[in-house]
N, C-alpha and C positions, 0 to 999 in steps of 0.2 A: 738311315736305312733300317727298315723294319725287319724284325726276325720272322722267319718262316719256319713252320713245322710240318711234319708229314703225318697224315691221318690215314689209317687203313680203311679202305672202302670195299675191299674184296669180299668174297664169299667165305663164310665159316660154316663148316658142316660137321655133324656128329659122325661117329664111326659107323652107325647104321646107314646113314646116307652115303658115306664113302664106299662101303661095301656094295650097297645097292646100285651105285653108279659105276661099278666095275673097276674100282681102285684107280681112279684117274691119276695120270702122271703129273699133272700140273698143280697138285695139292701137297702140302707139307704137314706132317704131324706136328701139332703144337705140344711141346713138353712143359709140364707143370712141375713145380717144386714138390708138390704133395701128390700122393696116390689118389687117383679118381676112379670111380666105377665106370667110366666111359673115356673115350678119346675124342678129340676133335682136330680138324684139319683146316688150314687156311689156304686159299688160292694163291698161287705164285705167278700170276700172269701180268703182262704189261697193263698198266692202268689200275692196279690194285691199291695204289697209294695216291693221295691227293695232297697238294700243298695248301696249308691253311695259315692264317695269321696268329700271332700270339693271343690276341683277344678272342678269336674264335676257338682256339685250343682251350683256353681257360673256361670259356662257357661250356664247351663240349665235355670237359672233365667234370664239371658240376652236374650236368645233365646225366652223364653216365653213372656217376656215383649215386644220384637219386634213383635212377632205374635199378641199379644193382641192389639197393636196399630193399626192394620189393620182392626179391627172390631169396630162397633158402639156399644153403650150401649144397643141397642134394639136387638142385636144379642145374642142368647144363648151361642155361642162359646166364647164370651167375658168373661162371668161369669164362664164358664168351665175352661178357662185359669186362671182366678182368683183363682179357687179352687186349681189348680196345683201350682200356685205361693204361696198360703197360706200354702199348705202342705210342701213346701220347706222353709217356713219362708221368702219368697221374696216379701211380700207386704209392 
């Protein structure tokens, strides 16, 4: 039996988009260990998670780490990639 893992495929939005959308109820604020100059929110709807295999998880972790290395810590995309890595257990 092969191991299966969950991958977040839902929407991530910044605080600016969250406010502009009228504070949607189906989003949850993502809390970070460190203080950031912005907030971001993840969707909490059915279908926001997808099952993937161990091999696909390992490949995705590598790709996300490569993408993350192209952004500075002052860019919100850096932390959004951190969220995806954390959801895969890749931090």
